[in-house]
N, C-alpha and C positions, 0 to 999 in steps of 0.2 A: 166483689170482683174476683175473677179467677186469676191466680198468679201464673205468669208465663215464664219469667226468668229474672235475670239480674243485669244491672248496668256494669260494664267492665271498664277498664282504663281507657282514657282517650276522649272523654266527653268534651264537647264544646257547646257554645250557646246555640249553635245551629245543627248539631249532629251528635247523636247519643248512641254509641255502640253497645249492643246487648248480646247476651247469650241466653238461649232458651232451654228450659228444662226438657229432658227427654219426653216426659209425660205430656208436655204442652206443644210439641213440635207440629202437631196436626193443625194448630192455629197459626203457624208461621207462614202466612201468605202475604204477598205484596199488597199494600194498602189496607192492612188490618188496623183497626182503630184501637189504640192502646193508651193507657195512662201510667205515668211513673210517679211514685211517691218518694220524694227525696228523703233519705234517711236523716239528713240534717235539717229538714224543713217539712216535717210530717203533715203540716196543715195545708200543703199545696199539692195539687195534682197537675203534672205537666201532661198535656194532651197532645198526641202526635200519631203518626202513621208509620207502620213498618215499611222500610225500603231496603233494597239490596239484600234480600234474604239469601243466605249462602250456606250450603252444606259442606262441612269441613271434616277432615280426618287427619290427626297428627301422625299416624303411621304411614299412610299413603299420601305423601306430600307432593305438591305440584312442581317443586323445583329441586327435589332431592330424589335420586334414583335409589330404589330399594328392591329387594328380591321379589316383591309383589309385582313389579313391572314385567319381569320375564317369566314369573311363575304365578300367574293370576289365580291358579287353583289353590294357592296357599292362603288366599283371602278367607276361604271357608274354615281354616284351622288357626289362623292367627288371632292375635288379641287386637281387635279393632275398637276404636273409641270415637265413632262418628258423632258430631254435634252440629247444631244449627246456630249460626250467628246472623245478626241483622243490624241495620241502622234505624233508629227511631228519629224521624224528622219532626222536631217539636213545632207545634203550631201556636198553642195558646196555653195559659195556665189558669187553673180554677182555684180561686181563693175565696173561701166562705161562700161558695156557690155562685161567684161572679167571675166573669172573664177578666183576665189580666195579661199583660205582656210577659213573655218568658224572659226573665232578667237574670237568673242565676244558673250557673253551670251545675248540672246534676252530679251528685257525688257517686263515685263507683261503689258498687254494693247495694245501691237502691233497688227496690223491687219494681218489676214491670208487670202490669195487670192488663187483662182484657177489659176494656172500659165498658161500663154499663151506660148505654145511651141516655138513660133517664137523668144522669148527672148533667148532661149537656142541655137537655130539653128545658130544664128549669133555669138555665143561665142566660137565656135570650128573652129580652123583653121588647115588645113592640108588635106591629102588624106585619106578619110574614106570609109569604106564599110558599107552596111546596109542589115540586114537580117530580120528586123521586126521593129515594132513601139510600143511605150508604150501603154499598154492596154487601158487606159482611155483617155489620152490627145491626142493620135495620134502622139506624138513626135517620129520622126525617130531616134532611138538611133545610134549615130555614133560609129563604132568600128574601132580601129586602127589595120590595117593588119600587121604592123611592129612587133606586139607582138605575131603573130602566131608562131614565132620561139620559144616562151616559152611554146608552146604546149597547146592543147585544149581538154577538156573533155565534152562530151554531155551525160547527164544521165537523165533517166526518165522511168517510168513504161511502159509496153507494151501499144501501142495505143495512146501515148501522142504526137507523131509526131517527134520523134528524127531524122528519116531519112529525113523528109521534111526540118527540120532546117539545117541538115548537107548539103543537096543539095543546099540550099540557100547560105550557107557559101562557099561551093565549087565553085558555079557559080561566086560569087563575087571575090574570090581569083584567079580563072582561068582567069577571064576577065582582071585582072591586071597583067597578065604575069606569074603567078605562075604555076609551073609544079605540077599537082595533080594526084596521083596514088591512086585508091580506091580498097580496098580488100573487095568485096561484099560477105559476108558469105553465104547468102541464094540465091543470084542471082535475087531477086525480088525488092530490095530497090533502086538499082543504075543502074544495067546493062540495064534495059529497057529504061532508061532516057537519055543515052548517046550513041553516035555513035561508039566510039572507045572502043571495048570490046574484050578481049581475054579469051578463055576458059582455066581454070586452067590445064586441062588435056593436053594442048599443051606446058606447060612450063617445061623445064628440071630442075631436082633437082640436085644440085651439089653433087658430091660423098660423101663429108664429112657430108653433111646434110642428104643425102640418108641413110647413115649408121644409123643415129638416128631414121629415119623413120622405117627402117627394124627392128630395135631393139624394137620399140614401137609396130609395127604390130605383130611381132612374140613373144612379151612378154619376150624378152631376157634381163637379167639384164645388164645394161650398164657397171657397174663396172667389170663384168666378160668378157663380149663379145664385148665391145666397140672397143677395139684396133683391134681385129680380123676383125670386120665388116668394120671399116674404111679402113684398108689395102685392104680388099677384094673388096670393092666398088671402091676404087681408082685404083686398078690394073685390074679390070675386063675388058675384051675385047670381042667384038663380040655382037651378038644379045642377048638381055636380055631374060632369061627364068628361071623359078624356079629351074629346074634340073641343068641347067648350073651354076647358082650362087651357089647352094649348093655344087656342085662338086668343084668349085673354092675355096669356103670358107673352105672346108675340106682340100684342099691342103695347103692353107695359114696357117690354124691352126696346121697342122702336121709339117710344116716347122718351126713354132714358138714354137714347142714342147708342144702344148696343150695336156692335158690328154685325153685319149680315151673317157672317160665318158663325158667330156665337149664337145667334138666334136659330140658325139652321141646325146646329148641333143639339141645342136644347129640344127642339121639336123632334129631331130624329131619335134621341135617346128616350124621350117620353113615349114615343110611339112603339119603340122596340122593347123597352124594358119595363115600363109601367103598364099593367094590364088595364083594360077598360073596366073590368070588375072592381079593381081597386078604387077607382073614382066613383063608380055607381054605389058601392057600399058606404061611401061617405054620407049619402042621403039618408041612410038608416040610423045614423049615429045621432040620437036625439037627447040622450042624457048628458048632462054637463058634469064636470068635475065637482062643482058645487053641490050637485045632487048626491054624489057619493059621500061627500063630507057631511051633509046634513041628514043622512039616513040615520034613523034612530037605533037600528039594530046594531049590536056589537057582540061578536065579531061580524064584520061585513066583508064578503069575499068578492074580489074582481077576478073572474075566470078568464085568464088571458089565452087559454087554449083555442078559443074561437077565432083568434087572429093567427095566421100562419107566418106572417112576416115579422121578424124579430124587431125591426125598427118601429113597427106599429105598436108592438107590446111596450117597447121602451118609451114611446111617445105617451102612451096612456099612463104609465107609472110617473113619468115626468110631469104630466099635466095635473094629476091629482095632488102630488106633493107640492108643486108650485102653487096650486090653488089654496092649499093649507097655509103656505107662507103669506099669500095675499090676504087671507082671512085674519091671521094674527096681527099683521101690520095694519090692516084696516081697523080692527077692533082695539088695537093697542093693548091686548091682553093675551096671556099664555093660553094655549089650547091644552087639551088633555088627550092627545092623539098618538097612537103607535102605528107605524107602518111596518108590515112584515113583507119582506121581499124574498120569495122563494127562488132557488137557482140564481143567487145573486151574482154569480160570475157573468151572467148575461147582461146585467144592468149596471154593474159598477166595476168593470175591468180596468186594467192599466191603460188600455187605449181609450180614445174618446168615444162615447156613445151618447145618444140623445138624453138618456136618463141619468148619466153619471153626475152632471153638475148639481142636479136637484138633490141627489143622495149625499154627495159630498158636502153641500151647504148644510144639510140637516145634521149630519154627524159632527160638523164643526161648530155650528151655532144654534142647533135646535134645542139644546138643554134649557136655555133661559126662556124659551118660548113654549115649552111643554110639548115639543115635537120629538118623537123617539123613533129609532130604527131598530128592527130585528132582521139581520141578514143571515140567510142559510145558504151554505155552499159546500161542495165536495172538497175544495182546496182553498188555501189562503194565498200562498206565494204564486204569482203569475196569474191568478184568477181575480183577485180583489185588489183594487188600487191601494198602494201603500199608505197614502194619506187618509184613506177611508178606514182600513183595518187598524191603523194605529189609534183611531178614536173610538174603538170599541172597548167600553169599560168593563164588560163582562163577557167571557168566552166559554162556551161549552165545546169541548172537543173530544172526539172518540178516535178510533183507528183512522189514520190519515193516509192520503194517497202517496205522499212523499215525505222523507225525513226533514227536508228543508222547511216544511210547514211548522213543525214543532220548534225549530230554531227561531222562526219568525215570531211565533207567539211569545217565546221567552224574551224577545227584545222589548216587550212592553208589559208583560205580566210575570210575576214571580211564580215559577213552575215548581220550585222546591224539589229539584232533582228528578222530576219525571223524565223518563227517557223513552226512546223509540221502542225498545224491547218490551216495555210494559204496555204501551199502546197496541203493539202487535197481538197481544193476548186478549184484548177486549172483545167481548161478544156484543151482538146487537142489543140496543137499549142501554148500553153502559157508556157513560160519559164522565169525563172530568169537568168540573165547573170551577173556574177561577175568576177573580176580579171583584168588582165592587158589590155586586148583589150577594155574593157569598160572604157572610160576616167573618169567616176565618181568612178571607182574601186569597189564601193559597189553595191549590187544587184539592178537591175532594171527589172521590170516585163514587158516583151514584148510579143506581139502576132506575131509569125513568118509570113512572107508574103507568098503569094501563089507562088508556083514554078511549072513549067511544069513537 
């Protein structure tokens, strides 16, 4: 291993200050993988990452005025002693080739090395998946697929490569026999890459969910019209048409003693706000949610781009997930199913949507039934409901849209001093991964691998 520097005074169990040799300063980059051999415990290697890399100069000091401030040309002739310091954030210890908890404070004067990734590769036993490698060392970070049942979030600004990372994750999970169903919001991030694709306009919407869709489309208050719409959708027979449904709804409301003004408002709103095409297209929806679940192909993509109304997209997501819940309860056996929701801010926001309850139920209770969620979104705070994002056991995050997003992640995952300035420097395909799938648990910066 290449020697980089030494540990200086002030080490704690969670932070190790180091100074780097002049000859090794080119390796002093944020998130560099390093190992420290304690001079009093040479049989142990403390593995960590460089953080807070700082360039210092004892002559040109930040809080002391010197002649160099007013005469900067003197810098060229003075005796300057620049040096680089950093903090090593310890993650784990290697003892006899095995991973162990960091339990001892590193002694000042201990040597810091550029860690050879092969030392880590032999320390992990089990069946792992790989979606990328550490940015600098090339170490392929092993991810434990068993923890996908604790749900996964992928967050990052537009253009950072979220869909590429999710595809890499999907491919690994599907190759290990997991049933993966992808809801592709735009139809461009997943549908072109997989052979098994169904158009959303082919999928039947269950009557109880369809009632919510009609209420959203026609802007009818659910508190007032929900009961009428549910009964009308569940009892409607024959070919769908707007006029036919309005007539049937009118009969239902009269039978239930609705006021004439309430009936007239429902009829008016349906005529003005719900297009005839919306009802006509219901006749073309012949595939059921059960058909999606029983498809042998994995991954299987539901291309939602064929439906333009967001409430219809949400209804399809809700109906498929709810059908999976019905299946596991009927069979009384766990499923082996992963739902990927692209542009999740449209399906699980803080406000109520048709699909939110199904997603929230899955992230809360799906683990014991083998139902898993992978949510991808540009933002966390404000876009994803707090009760949902707090149940994401593994999070991939890159450059984020707002600083509050990082603080939100830190409320339920140990981010080990990752800060906004580090995220701002990330390039496309570069993500931190933290949480249960990462065996180190704390964030590791990876560059996602190329996927077709």
